[in-house]
Legacy VTK file of the C-alpha trace (Angstrom):
# vtk DataFile Version 3.0
C-alpha trace
ASCII
DATASET POLYDATA
POINTS 687 float
-0.019 0.000 0.008
2.872 2.316 0.916
4.575 1.534 -2.435
1.385 2.410 -4.354
1.125 5.729 -2.449
4.772 6.571 -3.140
4.356 5.685 -6.785
1.278 7.932 -7.070
3.086 10.767 -5.284
6.096 10.500 -7.580
3.850 10.479 -10.624
2.082 13.654 -9.347
5.402 15.390 -8.747
6.700 14.399 -12.159
3.471 15.602 -13.798
3.671 18.942 -11.988
7.309 19.275 -12.950
6.540 18.431 -16.538
3.761 21.089 -16.510
6.151 23.697 -15.224
8.795 22.890 -17.782
6.296 22.859 -20.699
5.033 26.320 -19.962
7.371 29.184 -20.939
7.698 32.105 -18.592
4.963 34.757 -18.784
6.515 37.699 -20.746
4.364 40.429 -19.116
6.738 42.924 -17.607
5.965 44.670 -14.319
5.813 48.022 -15.977
3.299 46.673 -18.555
1.136 45.179 -15.814
1.185 48.404 -13.822
0.274 50.539 -16.861
-2.592 48.177 -17.613
-4.001 48.384 -14.108
-3.551 52.165 -13.928
-5.542 52.549 -17.161
-8.600 50.874 -15.648
-11.606 52.800 -14.461
-11.020 51.947 -10.796
-14.271 53.572 -9.753
-16.238 50.762 -11.312
-17.918 48.280 -8.935
-15.595 45.350 -8.253
-12.353 47.216 -8.976
-12.048 48.878 -5.570
-9.565 46.248 -4.276
-7.363 47.073 -7.286
-7.515 50.772 -6.469
-6.727 50.134 -2.795
-3.732 47.926 -3.583
-2.289 50.428 -6.076
-2.760 53.225 -3.611
-0.771 51.420 -0.956
1.910 50.431 -3.488
1.196 46.644 -3.361
1.652 45.717 -6.997
1.224 41.972 -6.361
-2.066 42.490 -4.568
-3.278 44.812 -7.347
-2.484 42.205 -9.979
-4.226 39.473 -8.029
-7.330 41.541 -7.428
-7.600 42.639 -11.098
-7.065 39.047 -12.337
-9.744 37.841 -9.816
-12.194 40.414 -11.153
-11.713 39.585 -14.834
-11.656 35.808 -14.104
-14.997 35.992 -12.349
-16.434 38.251 -15.051
-15.431 35.817 -17.859
-16.417 32.695 -15.921
-19.896 34.094 -15.218
-20.822 33.846 -18.891
-22.718 30.619 -19.662
-21.217 28.389 -22.354
-23.131 25.858 -24.433
-22.367 22.193 -24.019
-19.885 20.938 -26.665
-20.477 17.391 -27.802
-18.269 17.350 -30.864
-14.930 15.739 -31.532
-11.655 16.824 -29.883
-9.637 15.627 -32.876
-8.599 19.068 -34.092
-7.528 20.085 -30.586
-5.481 16.859 -30.256
-3.830 17.663 -33.559
-2.836 21.098 -32.197
-1.336 19.485 -29.118
0.811 17.406 -31.474
1.723 20.491 -33.512
-0.350 19.444 -36.513
-2.037 22.454 -38.131
-3.470 23.150 -41.539
-3.299 26.740 -42.764
-4.579 27.899 -46.188
-5.126 24.236 -46.939
-1.448 23.427 -46.384
-0.688 21.043 -43.480
2.420 21.207 -41.323
3.686 19.528 -38.180
5.625 21.553 -35.645
8.242 19.419 -33.814
7.353 18.811 -30.176
3.961 20.508 -30.663
5.591 23.935 -30.182
4.130 26.522 -32.595
6.725 28.798 -34.213
4.713 31.949 -34.977
7.349 33.157 -37.495
7.526 29.942 -39.530
6.312 29.538 -43.080
6.725 26.107 -44.714
6.244 27.538 -48.203
9.621 29.293 -47.852
11.266 25.887 -48.442
13.351 25.385 -51.602
11.325 24.301 -54.534
8.044 25.695 -53.222
6.069 28.750 -54.247
6.045 31.294 -51.423
2.629 31.916 -49.946
2.838 34.715 -47.341
-0.722 33.952 -46.284
0.474 30.759 -44.507
2.396 32.639 -41.868
-0.092 35.467 -41.634
-3.025 33.164 -41.218
-1.169 30.944 -38.722
-1.225 34.044 -36.528
-4.998 34.207 -36.739
-5.074 31.250 -34.303
-8.006 29.720 -36.136
-7.321 26.479 -34.260
-7.500 28.025 -30.773
-11.268 27.737 -30.410
-10.858 23.966 -30.921
-8.603 23.929 -27.825
-11.283 25.868 -25.924
-14.072 23.580 -26.945
-12.058 20.506 -26.062
-11.305 21.933 -22.589
-15.005 22.826 -22.105
-15.961 19.267 -22.944
-13.199 17.300 -21.081
-11.766 19.673 -18.474
-8.441 18.108 -19.447
-5.748 20.488 -18.454
-3.497 19.588 -21.386
-5.626 21.820 -23.612
-5.333 24.763 -21.195
-1.578 24.301 -20.905
-1.295 24.301 -24.702
-3.271 27.567 -24.867
-1.184 29.210 -22.169
2.050 28.117 -23.766
1.042 29.415 -27.199
-0.252 32.728 -25.813
2.960 33.366 -23.924
5.144 32.392 -26.849
3.125 34.580 -29.230
3.387 37.624 -26.919
7.137 37.066 -26.618
7.549 36.594 -30.354
5.448 39.569 -31.445
5.633 42.692 -29.317
3.568 45.496 -30.836
5.504 46.999 -33.805
6.223 50.610 -34.426
4.559 50.434 -37.868
1.393 48.944 -39.315
2.717 45.431 -39.437
1.205 45.029 -42.896
4.260 43.358 -44.334
5.431 39.864 -45.195
6.460 37.731 -42.180
4.518 39.869 -39.721
2.257 38.703 -36.941
0.693 42.141 -36.587
-0.996 42.597 -39.955
-4.104 44.600 -39.169
-6.480 42.060 -40.655
-5.078 39.431 -38.289
-5.521 41.757 -35.298
-9.172 42.229 -36.215
-9.783 38.479 -36.627
-8.069 37.597 -33.388
-10.077 40.118 -31.407
-13.416 39.211 -33.053
-13.228 35.439 -32.614
-10.231 33.274 -31.820
-8.958 35.138 -28.778
-12.169 35.942 -26.864
-13.852 32.615 -27.670
-10.840 30.621 -26.466
-10.237 32.778 -23.420
-13.892 32.371 -22.306
-13.352 28.582 -22.301
-9.937 28.606 -20.726
-10.361 31.218 -17.968
-11.763 28.542 -15.613
-8.550 26.545 -15.761
-6.108 26.548 -12.785
-3.305 26.622 -15.399
-4.386 30.194 -16.340
-2.487 32.236 -13.858
-3.293 35.770 -12.775
-0.501 37.065 -14.930
-1.896 35.090 -17.906
-5.197 36.925 -17.546
-3.389 40.280 -17.436
-1.231 39.243 -20.408
-4.276 38.366 -22.399
-5.895 41.764 -21.574
-2.677 43.664 -22.251
-2.056 41.962 -25.639
-5.730 42.438 -26.603
-5.699 46.121 -25.698
-2.424 46.544 -27.665
-4.196 45.124 -30.722
-7.130 47.474 -30.227
-4.744 50.437 -30.102
-2.894 49.167 -33.152
-6.110 49.086 -35.088
-7.135 52.572 -33.960
-3.850 53.802 -35.529
-3.431 51.636 -38.613
-6.856 50.413 -39.834
-7.368 50.220 -43.555
-10.293 50.135 -46.024
-12.594 47.653 -47.766
-13.183 44.157 -46.487
-10.105 44.518 -44.292
-11.701 47.373 -42.424
-14.830 45.387 -41.720
-12.757 42.652 -39.989
-10.572 45.215 -38.179
-13.489 47.206 -36.831
-15.494 44.077 -35.910
-12.598 42.931 -33.743
-11.886 46.340 -32.307
-15.552 46.845 -31.466
-15.857 43.464 -29.730
-13.023 44.201 -27.402
-14.276 47.754 -26.779
-17.811 46.544 -25.977
-16.703 43.688 -23.784
-14.038 45.750 -21.899
-15.793 48.824 -20.567
-13.399 48.735 -17.567
-10.944 50.587 -19.859
-12.213 54.189 -20.310
-10.569 54.369 -23.679
-12.919 51.682 -24.984
-15.907 54.121 -25.184
-14.029 56.275 -27.653
-12.800 53.147 -29.447
-16.382 51.871 -29.758
-17.477 55.143 -31.363
-14.433 55.120 -33.653
-15.267 51.664 -34.954
-18.871 52.549 -35.736
-18.088 55.895 -37.350
-15.067 54.657 -39.380
-16.847 51.541 -40.600
-20.106 53.376 -41.516
-18.187 56.011 -43.526
-16.376 53.253 -45.360
-19.457 51.138 -46.034
-21.061 54.057 -47.799
-18.144 54.025 -50.201
-17.766 50.214 -50.333
-21.297 49.334 -51.309
-22.469 50.678 -54.655
-26.059 51.682 -55.439
-26.997 48.217 -56.771
-25.622 46.529 -53.637
-22.286 45.336 -55.077
-19.323 45.639 -52.792
-16.649 47.608 -54.741
-14.115 44.809 -54.796
-16.562 42.858 -57.031
-15.536 39.606 -55.364
-18.680 37.905 -54.009
-16.690 35.899 -51.440
-15.269 39.129 -50.013
-18.691 40.767 -50.223
-19.875 38.059 -47.763
-16.769 38.796 -45.548
-17.590 42.501 -45.503
-21.289 41.926 -44.801
-20.851 39.285 -42.166
-18.319 41.336 -40.163
-20.396 44.488 -40.429
-23.460 42.502 -39.380
-21.674 41.004 -36.348
-20.752 44.495 -35.190
-24.440 45.523 -35.478
-25.636 42.484 -33.587
-23.084 43.052 -30.759
-24.143 46.666 -30.518
-27.776 45.744 -30.157
-27.070 42.900 -27.713
-24.953 45.251 -25.536
-27.638 47.958 -25.577
-25.774 50.272 -27.972
-28.125 49.873 -30.950
-28.994 53.553 -30.833
-25.383 54.394 -31.586
-25.579 52.693 -34.992
-26.080 55.440 -37.622
-29.256 55.603 -39.748
-28.453 54.009 -43.107
-26.086 51.369 -41.693
-28.748 48.671 -41.814
-29.960 49.716 -45.239
-26.444 49.281 -46.717
-26.290 45.753 -45.324
-29.803 44.933 -46.598
-28.907 46.152 -50.081
-25.702 44.156 -50.059
-27.494 40.942 -49.088
-30.216 41.443 -51.734
-27.432 41.816 -54.335
-26.086 38.385 -53.334
-29.507 36.859 -54.068
-29.631 38.460 -57.450
-26.278 36.998 -58.529
-26.768 33.666 -56.691
-26.067 30.615 -58.815
-28.667 27.791 -59.189
-26.756 25.666 -56.686
-27.240 28.378 -54.095
-23.649 29.580 -54.066
-22.069 32.882 -55.154
-20.363 32.992 -58.561
-16.546 32.866 -58.218
-15.879 36.251 -59.825
-12.506 37.874 -59.184
-10.788 36.287 -56.084
-13.669 34.357 -54.676
-14.803 30.938 -53.399
-17.965 28.995 -52.867
-20.230 30.405 -50.139
-23.387 28.424 -49.430
-26.093 31.139 -49.379
-28.913 29.328 -47.557
-26.922 28.500 -44.353
-25.388 31.951 -44.397
-28.683 33.746 -44.772
-30.319 31.642 -42.098
-27.706 33.065 -39.699
-28.851 36.627 -40.378
-31.695 36.526 -37.916
-34.773 38.573 -38.837
-32.914 41.824 -39.448
-33.692 42.044 -43.150
-36.906 40.044 -43.373
-38.578 43.125 -44.738
-36.696 42.419 -47.977
-38.486 39.669 -49.883
-35.284 38.453 -51.583
-33.432 38.060 -48.257
-36.336 36.392 -46.455
-36.840 33.990 -49.367
-33.278 32.635 -49.064
-33.564 32.595 -45.262
-36.528 30.304 -45.706
-34.326 27.931 -47.716
-35.052 29.347 -51.169
-38.170 27.161 -51.741
-39.094 26.352 -55.323
-42.844 26.077 -54.939
-45.317 28.062 -57.068
-45.363 31.755 -56.194
-42.516 31.551 -53.675
-39.478 32.409 -55.778
-38.753 36.020 -56.772
-41.011 37.335 -59.598
-38.089 38.405 -61.829
-35.556 36.134 -63.433
-32.789 37.836 -65.406
-31.361 41.212 -64.286
-28.654 43.794 -64.854
-26.587 45.129 -61.920
-25.119 48.186 -63.632
-22.742 49.377 -60.899
-21.163 46.029 -60.239
-21.385 45.441 -63.998
-22.905 41.944 -64.047
-25.700 40.702 -66.302
-27.520 37.623 -64.975
-29.530 35.466 -67.361
-31.647 33.006 -65.432
-34.062 30.333 -66.660
-35.837 30.336 -63.309
-34.935 30.085 -59.587
-34.848 26.264 -59.362
-31.701 24.408 -58.451
-31.526 22.653 -61.847
-31.880 25.871 -63.843
-29.808 27.301 -66.667
-27.858 30.481 -65.720
-25.292 32.752 -67.272
-23.257 35.581 -65.723
-21.877 38.164 -68.147
-19.223 40.522 -66.768
-19.447 43.981 -68.404
-18.110 46.094 -65.506
-14.950 47.510 -64.060
-11.990 45.606 -62.523
-12.988 46.096 -58.895
-11.017 47.832 -56.203
-9.020 44.786 -55.099
-8.685 41.023 -55.739
-9.067 41.774 -59.441
-8.955 39.483 -62.471
-8.459 40.571 -66.078
-11.801 39.269 -67.302
-14.063 41.838 -68.834
-16.748 40.156 -71.032
-16.153 36.867 -69.228
-18.984 34.327 -69.131
-19.912 31.822 -66.415
-22.467 29.321 -67.512
-24.560 26.813 -65.489
-26.679 24.144 -67.085
-29.152 22.032 -65.146
-27.732 23.585 -62.012
-24.085 22.657 -62.687
-21.190 24.954 -63.585
-20.062 24.292 -67.181
-18.162 27.435 -68.270
-16.253 28.194 -65.097
-14.467 30.946 -63.287
-12.241 29.217 -60.696
-11.840 32.171 -58.296
-8.068 32.607 -58.734
-6.603 29.897 -56.483
-4.325 30.464 -53.557
-2.493 33.764 -52.878
0.931 32.322 -53.561
3.605 33.455 -55.981
3.224 30.578 -58.399
2.700 30.621 -62.143
-0.663 29.036 -61.535
-1.802 32.035 -59.505
-0.635 34.427 -62.246
-2.463 32.378 -64.885
-5.637 32.239 -62.774
-5.993 36.047 -62.474
-5.107 36.678 -66.116
-7.539 36.768 -69.051
-6.007 33.481 -70.284
-7.942 31.607 -67.574
-11.286 33.209 -68.514
-13.740 32.833 -71.370
-12.619 35.925 -73.283
-10.549 36.769 -76.387
-6.880 37.600 -76.784
-5.250 39.561 -79.654
-1.983 38.476 -81.285
-1.359 36.164 -78.312
-1.725 39.045 -75.793
-4.555 38.867 -73.220
-6.543 41.873 -72.153
-4.836 43.805 -69.447
-6.613 46.876 -68.012
-4.334 49.078 -65.899
-5.177 48.696 -62.202
-5.906 52.401 -61.781
-8.790 54.159 -59.949
-10.642 54.929 -63.168
-10.746 51.217 -64.007
-11.479 49.888 -60.512
-14.764 51.301 -59.191
-17.643 52.571 -61.309
-18.422 56.242 -61.046
-21.591 55.698 -63.040
-23.504 52.635 -64.318
-21.679 50.439 -66.777
-22.175 51.285 -70.430
-23.932 48.138 -71.494
-27.203 47.146 -73.155
-29.705 44.857 -71.430
-33.241 43.748 -72.140
-35.382 40.875 -70.908
-38.572 39.326 -72.052
-40.488 36.051 -71.712
-38.926 34.764 -74.922
-35.350 35.915 -74.759
-32.889 38.154 -72.923
-30.115 40.254 -74.450
-26.973 41.965 -73.191
-23.979 43.637 -74.781
-20.662 44.928 -73.491
-17.418 46.363 -74.895
-13.771 45.952 -74.047
-11.775 48.818 -75.489
-8.655 48.546 -73.370
-5.187 47.191 -73.867
-4.154 43.698 -74.917
-0.782 43.322 -73.339
0.854 46.748 -73.743
-1.024 47.673 -76.900
-4.621 48.497 -77.943
-4.808 47.052 -81.439
-8.543 46.152 -81.440
-11.801 46.578 -79.673
-13.955 43.638 -78.593
-17.711 43.851 -78.535
-19.512 40.803 -77.109
-23.317 40.421 -77.681
-25.176 37.677 -75.913
-28.663 36.362 -76.475
-30.360 33.954 -74.097
-33.016 32.231 -76.128
-35.239 30.490 -73.639
-35.117 27.893 -72.349
-31.705 26.473 -73.244
-29.717 28.343 -75.984
-27.042 30.966 -75.451
-25.950 32.786 -78.595
-22.656 34.679 -78.336
-21.576 37.118 -81.071
-17.979 38.413 -80.777
-17.045 41.413 -82.944
-13.330 42.192 -83.124
-12.552 45.572 -84.823
-8.969 46.394 -85.631
-7.984 49.999 -84.820
-4.805 50.154 -86.982
-5.884 48.715 -90.332
-3.653 45.729 -89.844
-4.454 42.048 -89.741
-4.611 40.510 -86.280
-4.858 37.020 -84.820
-7.670 36.476 -82.370
-8.187 33.590 -80.014
-11.368 32.935 -78.071
-11.040 30.675 -75.027
-13.896 28.736 -73.476
-13.013 27.356 -70.036
-15.018 24.137 -69.535
-15.239 22.159 -66.298
-14.554 18.751 -67.868
-11.672 16.472 -68.714
-12.710 15.495 -72.199
-14.451 16.931 -75.296
-15.835 14.947 -78.256
-17.561 15.750 -81.510
-21.272 16.443 -80.973
-22.296 14.335 -84.006
-20.973 12.917 -87.260
-20.769 15.578 -89.949
-20.394 18.444 -87.414
-16.629 19.115 -87.376
-15.706 21.625 -84.656
-18.978 21.268 -82.763
-17.764 19.913 -79.437
-19.560 18.424 -76.426
-18.065 18.047 -72.940
-17.920 14.611 -71.434
-18.540 14.948 -67.719
-18.703 11.567 -65.961
-21.076 11.244 -62.976
-22.517 14.737 -63.735
-25.953 15.839 -64.744
-24.974 18.251 -67.568
-22.753 18.618 -70.504
-22.036 21.660 -72.718
-22.238 21.845 -76.489
-19.985 24.540 -78.049
-20.964 25.138 -81.683
-19.236 27.798 -83.808
-21.740 28.906 -86.430
-19.079 30.625 -88.584
-16.336 27.998 -89.134
-14.521 29.234 -92.245
-10.982 30.247 -91.266
-11.539 29.225 -87.665
-9.054 26.819 -86.100
-10.698 24.774 -83.331
-8.889 22.724 -80.694
-9.195 21.735 -77.109
-6.555 21.184 -74.435
-6.451 19.750 -70.964
-3.699 20.005 -68.349
-1.356 21.842 -70.708
1.454 23.915 -69.231
3.715 24.625 -72.240
4.172 26.657 -74.311
1.337 28.321 -72.362
-1.199 27.154 -69.846
-4.582 25.792 -70.909
-7.123 23.469 -69.406
-6.481 24.134 -65.687
-8.936 24.777 -62.894
-6.936 26.701 -60.341
-8.834 26.357 -57.103
-8.349 27.014 -53.393
-6.904 23.558 -52.645
-3.573 22.199 -51.422
-2.887 21.234 -55.035
-2.323 24.235 -57.264
-4.898 23.117 -59.820
-7.014 20.319 -61.240
-7.280 19.451 -64.891
-10.106 21.034 -66.890
-10.487 21.901 -70.620
-9.830 25.030 -72.597
-11.538 25.065 -76.061
-9.994 27.633 -78.401
-11.388 29.225 -81.526
-8.654 31.023 -83.411
-9.269 33.314 -86.401
-7.533 36.217 -88.119
-8.055 39.133 -90.507
-8.302 42.840 -91.008
-11.170 45.243 -90.269
-14.120 43.553 -88.488
-13.897 39.845 -87.737
-16.892 37.899 -86.421
-17.156 34.825 -84.256
-20.637 33.471 -83.695
-20.994 30.703 -81.119
-23.939 28.733 -79.841
-23.682 27.394 -76.278
-26.185 24.703 -75.364
-26.375 22.879 -71.981
-27.542 19.319 -72.434
-28.210 16.300 -70.201
-25.137 14.155 -69.709
-25.191 11.166 -71.995
-28.104 12.405 -73.999
-28.382 12.117 -77.818
-27.013 14.935 -79.972
-29.022 18.117 -79.892
-27.629 19.573 -83.138
-28.406 18.080 -86.484
-26.580 20.538 -88.717
-24.893 23.893 -88.792
-24.750 25.916 -92.035
-23.414 29.344 -92.960
-26.094 30.858 -95.149
-24.370 34.118 -96.061
-21.445 36.366 -95.172
-23.132 37.454 -91.954
-25.759 34.748 -91.397
-25.994 31.088 -90.315
-28.579 28.455 -89.440
-28.497 25.697 -86.835
-30.968 22.794 -87.001
-31.656 21.066 -83.698
-32.793 17.449 -83.438
-35.964 18.474 -81.581
-37.163 20.299 -84.686
-36.151 23.822 -83.821
-34.372 25.807 -86.525
-32.373 28.825 -85.358
-31.512 31.375 -88.118
-29.114 34.196 -87.157
-28.007 37.335 -89.014
-25.318 39.707 -87.724
-25.970 43.199 -89.141
-23.061 45.653 -89.516
-24.350 47.517 -86.515
-26.737 46.676 -83.717
-27.657 43.393 -82.090
-27.709 40.074 -83.970
-31.112 39.184 -85.317
-32.393 35.654 -84.790
-35.520 33.715 -85.667
-36.684 30.393 -84.284
-38.918 28.235 -86.453
-40.298 24.768 -85.845
-39.943 21.686 -88.029
-40.186 17.978 -87.417
-38.234 16.545 -84.555
-35.492 14.451 -86.138
-35.120 11.890 -83.382
-31.918 10.210 -82.297
-29.039 10.161 -84.729
LINES 1 688
687 0 1 2 3 4 5 6 7 8 9 10 11 12 13 14 15 16 17 18 19 20 21 22 23 24 25 26 27 28 29 30 31 32 33 34 35 36 37 38 39 40 41 42 43 44 45 46 47 48 49 50 51 52 53 54 55 56 57 58 59 60 61 62 63 64 65 66 67 68 69 70 71 72 73 74 75 76 77 78 79 80 81 82 83 84 85 86 87 88 89 90 91 92 93 94 95 96 97 98 99 100 101 102 103 104 105 106 107 108 109 110 111 112 113 114 115 116 117 118 119 120 121 122 123 124 125 126 127 128 129 130 131 132 133 134 135 136 137 138 139 140 141 142 143 144 145 146 147 148 149 150 151 152 153 154 155 156 157 158 159 160 161 162 163 164 165 166 167 168 169 170 171 172 173 174 175 176 177 178 179 180 181 182 183 184 185 186 187 188 189 190 191 192 193 194 195 196 197 198 199 200 201 202 203 204 205 206 207 208 209 210 211 212 213 214 215 216 217 218 219 220 221 222 223 224 225 226 227 228 229 230 231 232 233 234 235 236 237 238 239 240 241 242 243 244 245 246 247 248 249 250 251 252 253 254 255 256 257 258 259 260 261 262 263 264 265 266 267 268 269 270 271 272 273 274 275 276 277 278 279 280 281 282 283 284 285 286 287 288 289 290 291 292 293 294 295 296 297 298 299 300 301 302 303 304 305 306 307 308 309 310 311 312 313 314 315 316 317 318 319 320 321 322 323 324 325 326 327 328 329 330 331 332 333 334 335 336 337 338 339 340 341 342 343 344 345 346 347 348 349 350 351 352 353 354 355 356 357 358 359 360 361 362 363 364 365 366 367 368 369 370 371 372 373 374 375 376 377 378 379 380 381 382 383 384 385 386 387 388 389 390 391 392 393 394 395 396 397 398 399 400 401 402 403 404 405 406 407 408 409 410 411 412 413 414 415 416 417 418 419 420 421 422 423 424 425 426 427 428 429 430 431 432 433 434 435 436 437 438 439 440 441 442 443 444 445 446 447 448 449 450 451 452 453 454 455 456 457 458 459 460 461 462 463 464 465 466 467 468 469 470 471 472 473 474 475 476 477 478 479 480 481 482 483 484 485 486 487 488 489 490 491 492 493 494 495 496 497 498 499 500 501 502 503 504 505 506 507 508 509 510 511 512 513 514 515 516 517 518 519 520 521 522 523 524 525 526 527 528 529 530 531 532 533 534 535 536 537 538 539 540 541 542 543 544 545 546 547 548 549 550 551 552 553 554 555 556 557 558 559 560 561 562 563 564 565 566 567 568 569 570 571 572 573 574 575 576 577 578 579 580 581 582 583 584 585 586 587 588 589 590 591 592 593 594 595 596 597 598 599 600 601 602 603 604 605 606 607 608 609 610 611 612 613 614 615 616 617 618 619 620 621 622 623 624 625 626 627 628 629 630 631 632 633 634 635 636 637 638 639 640 641 642 643 644 645 646 647 648 649 650 651 652 653 654 655 656 657 658 659 660 661 662 663 664 665 666 667 668 669 670 671 672 673 674 675 676 677 678 679 680 681 682 683 684 685 686
């Protein structure tokens, strides 16, 4: 019995010793602790012991009293029961983290906040890895695991990482918005809005969180608030910065400076939102993913204000900007209830996101419809279908609001203020609810050739001239619309029409202008007329690219050379690409091609830089005006051919005969929109 007791005692001593050696020393200096305590409003209830201790010069007692106050305050907040897995937290204990989709293992489980694995030889540098490591996106997993298990190993990991971070990254003298910085302002905002306060609320109950750890947490948080007051930026960054600043200011009224900080956050953000959100609801970066970032952070600030009793401090017009921005997202929403990946963007599932809005914007029928799950029943979907958003510069052709609908986005607007792609007149096409002509969103923010390809016109469904892609200068006059886009749009029950012009440089020259005219002939035909007009009287070589989310193309039917159909295994839809003027047009398709130039790559936000896709090219040349007339038709995968024949009937006219009996006749006049006529004949059946 005595042996068992001694063994247990030794084990306890060894465990305690191991705990002490695992935790680095707390880096909070005495002077920092004293300045923190002296900056408190010591007249507040509960802080009298701190005031008394400071008055008698007892620094240790003052620190203990302050820590006790903040510990009790944080521990008094109820936390929901967590029943999920602790796997991510256990990975963090072992040093296994995944940042920007790139995994890494830190030896001994010790996070090195300055480390970036993409700096290794042979890799493409991605500064976002080190920046986003410092967002501590994995900290809440530690907090949830501690809440569930009360296992002190999670609290010790949090304390160790907090202390090491504070030692690694004292507040800089500059903005910190540089490579290899832990103080980029966007990270400060994100830490203060989520990862830090959420984790601290879970961990504050742990005996491993010492009094000095509580003061260190408060000191480092306040330093970040002060940093944001001095160095905040604009756009979607500002929404994250002010959301974080506001949360700390609202939740820390013990610091008198927080009242002014709270007002600063609201005033600064509201002023910027009035500039960020254009009259049609588009956020000026024209990146739907970042529009969601800007809206969600601005909404969180509003919700925090109302919960804390500060709703009256939110300016009139703030809510209306957010309502308009959310309604815009509904207007551009793809059939599969995501946002289109225009500019730097990614998939955002609209229904779950809108359900999280609460009832703030239920007065808007578009917003409330998506909040209800975007039902497809009679009379429930929005009354309109196609629309033109002239400030963002997007035309949306929509068959209906069902999940299996046809849909086309036509970009006729400016570059956007940030996260821009060279893609004016680009097309994104969905058929039967699936993306067929794609925009991949630009991939990861690394320095690879894939990233450069993804943001260029070469990775979009547009036209290049003499091998040079369009390249608008990233200047203010090209970034944000000062007036509605100069484009034509009309919609009717039978067909929709839109037209846009690119008159900018191709490479470093401006040899030609590109006019793209698009008809949506309901329910399933998209007619694209590309007019290339040389400006210098010379002959030029033009190349239209069509970016198709497939691995293989084949001929649509015997006797239709150049009419291609995608082959998409285990998918619902294919795409038929039919050039109606084929004389002098060279047609080819490529997949996973990297030399002499890239084609057929889908550059996504994945650990791999890309996945194979297909680029179909139509190449033609000549002087003066050159025409390319293309019919795009979504079809059911594996279905019989939809085109029977394609015939050029004149210098500016053509005819396409469909197997269901429809005959489409098209004439392109020298000026104005293409003229088409649909007649009916006998269905020709399967070929």
